[in-house]
N, C-alpha and C positions, 0 to 999 in steps of 0.2 A: 774744537775738534772738526776735522774735515774728512769726508769719506771719498775714497778713490776706487773706481771700478776698473777691472782689466778684462778684456775679452780677446779671443783668438780671431785674428783677421787674415791668417795665412791661407785658410780654406784647405789645409793639408790634413789628411788623416794620419795620425801617428799612434804609437803605443800609448800616448797620454791623451788621446782625443776625448776621453770621457771625463777629464778633469773638470772640477767645478771652477767657474770663473771667479777669482777672488775679489773680495772687497776689503780694503785696508783702511782702518781708521787711524788718523794721524793727529796728535796733539800739537797745537801751535801756540804762539804767544797771543794772549788775549788781554784786553783792558776794557774798563768801563762797561759798555753795553754788549761786550762779547765780540766786537768786530776785530779783525786782525790789525795788530799794530805793526805795520810794515816798516816803520821807522825804528822799531826795537832792534835788538841784536839780530843780524841777518841769519844767524844760525837757528833761530826759533821760528822761521818761516819756511814753508815748502815752496821752493822756487821752481819755475817751469822745467829747468834742466833735470831736476829730480824726478819729475813726472815722466819725462821722456826716457830717462835711464831705466825707470821701473817698467815702463812698457816694453823696452828692449829685453829686459830680463824675463818678463812674462812670455814674450814671443819666442825667445830662445828656448824656453822650456817646452814649447810646442814643436818647434822645427827640428830639435835634436834633444836627446836625453841629457839631463843635467850631468849624467855620469860621463859624458864625453868631455866635460870640462876638467875633470879631476886628473891628477897625475897618474902615470901608468902603474905606480906602485900601490895606489890606494884602491880599496874596494868599498870605502865609505862614501857618503854623499859629498859633493864638492864643497869647497871652503871659499867664502867671500869675506874679504877684509875691506871695509869702507873707510876711506880717508876723509876727514872733515865731514862727518856724517850729518850734523845738524839734526833735523827731525827724523832722519833715518828711513824715509819711504822706500828707497831701493832695497836696503838691507832687510827691513821688516817683511817686504814682499818675498824676498829670497828665502827667509826663514820659514814663512808660511808654505813655501813650495818644497820645503824639506832640506834646504841647504844648511850647512854649519856656518855661523855668521859671527864676525867680530866687527863691532862699530868703534871708531876712534874719532876723537876730536881734540883740539888744542887745550892745554891746561887752563888758560885764562877763562874759557867759556864752558869748561867741562861741567861744573856744578849745575848751570842752567840747562845744559843739554841733557844731562842725566835726569834731572827733574821732569823734563818734557818726555824723555824716553820712557820713564816709569809709567806715566799716564798712557802713552801709546801702547806699551806692552800689556798693561792691564786691560785696555780696551780690546786688544786682539788675542788675549789669552796666551801670551808669550811670557816665559820666564826670563828675567833680566839678571845677569850675573855681572860682577865687577872684578876686574883684574888690576892688581896693584903693580907698581913698577918692578917689584922684586919677585913676583910670582912667575911661574912657567905657564905659558899659554898652551892649554890643551882643551880642545873643543870636541867633546864626544858627540856621536850621532844622536839626534833627537829620538826619544823613546815614547814617552807618554804625551808630551806636548812640546811645541816649538820652544827653543831656548836660544838666546843671544847673549854675547859677552861684550862689555864695554871696557875700553882702556884709554887712558890719556896718551896722546901721541903728538908731541910738538914737532912740527915740520922741521926737517934738517937737524933733528936730534935723534939719538938712538938709545932709548931706555933699555934697561937690562932684559925686560921680557922679550924685546924684539930679537935678541941674539940667541935666545934659548926657547923659541917657539917650537913645540912638537906638532903643531897643527899648521903647516905652512899654507899660504893662500894658493888657490887655483886662479882666482880673479880678484884684482883690486878694483874697487868701485870708487868713483869720484864724480860728483855733480856740482858744477859751478864753483869748483875750487880755484879755477883760474879767473878770478874776478878782480883781484887787487894786484896790480903789477909789482908792487913791493914784495909780494909773497910768492910770485911765480917760481923763482929759483928755489926757494925753500921747499915748496910743494914738490917740484920735479926732482929735487935732490932726494927727498924721501922715497918717492915712487921709484926712482932709478936704483937706489940702494936695495930696496926690497926685491925688485925684479931681477937684479943681478944675483941676489942670494937664492932666488927661486926662479930659474930661467924658464921653467915650463909655464909660468903664470903670465897673464895678460893684465893690462890696465884698461878698463872700460871707463872712459872719461867723457862725460856730457859737458859740452862747452857752449856757453851763450856768447856770441860774438858781439861785444859792445864797442869794438873799434876795429876798423879795417887795417889799422896800422900794426895789429898783432899777427904774428905768424906762428901758429902753434907748432907746425911741422919743424920749423927752424929752432924753436925753443926746445923741442924734444931732442932734436939732433945734438944740441949742446950738451945734453945729459945722457948721451948714448942710448936714446930711446928712438924707436922707429914706429911711425904710424903705418899700420899694415892694412887698415880699412877705415873708411869714413861713411857714416850713415846720417841721413837727413831726418830731422824731427818731424817734418810735415808728413812724410811717407810713413813713419812709424805710428803716428797718431791717427792717420786717416781711417775712418770707419770705427773708431773706438769711442767710448763714453768721454774720453779726455780730448776729443778732436777740437772742441770749442775752447779748450784751455788757452788763455791769452799767451801768445808768444811775442813779446815786444821786440825781440831781436832774433835773427837766425840762430838756431841751435843745432849742433851736430854732435854725434857720438864718435869719438876717435878710439879705435881699437889699437892698443899700443903694446909693443914688446921691447925687451931689452936687446940692444944690438952690441954684441961683444966685439 
């Protein structure tokens, strides 16, 4: 288990300025003496990009109401769908902040991811629900305690639940999903299809630059996606408890929208 703390560094007074700074407990892969097995399935480790994305979610909740993220037709809390959630730090934080949350990951690693999420949700007093391929996605606003839903989502595939979701996303979350070049197109295919179906939504993608030969903007353009804003990890983490978190490579957050 690892504990992550989040604080306001904007120094702005808002309607939410009295919010308690959250601490999030995240379960990770362990072995032997309890140290992290970084060589285990990468989905079971909280990578730096997830920490950066979670910090952005927290600071967004300070600088503007979460309600500004939702579609104009909705009066409920905003909806976050996370692609390739792994240990789920960004989504778990969003749920603790009152958002409605769907976590997804690929079928071949889903059992291990769900087992880890069950430990995480128990530690944070969050209810974890499961969505099958044939069910309809409906995420009700939280009442008594935070609740999140998990569904399998193979990139570049379209399970039945995806076409009949009654709770569309306001924000897609993705951290370190662009790590294996073999999967780049599959990931962006899924993101593009979802954003085309729900054009008011955005993709918040935390990206660790492991090679200067990769051009994220060009990759997005190939899938009719437009990078509308770029944020730097160093400035996001400055002055926070996560400032000393090891960043082996430059990390950026790309705010992405569908370009029709």
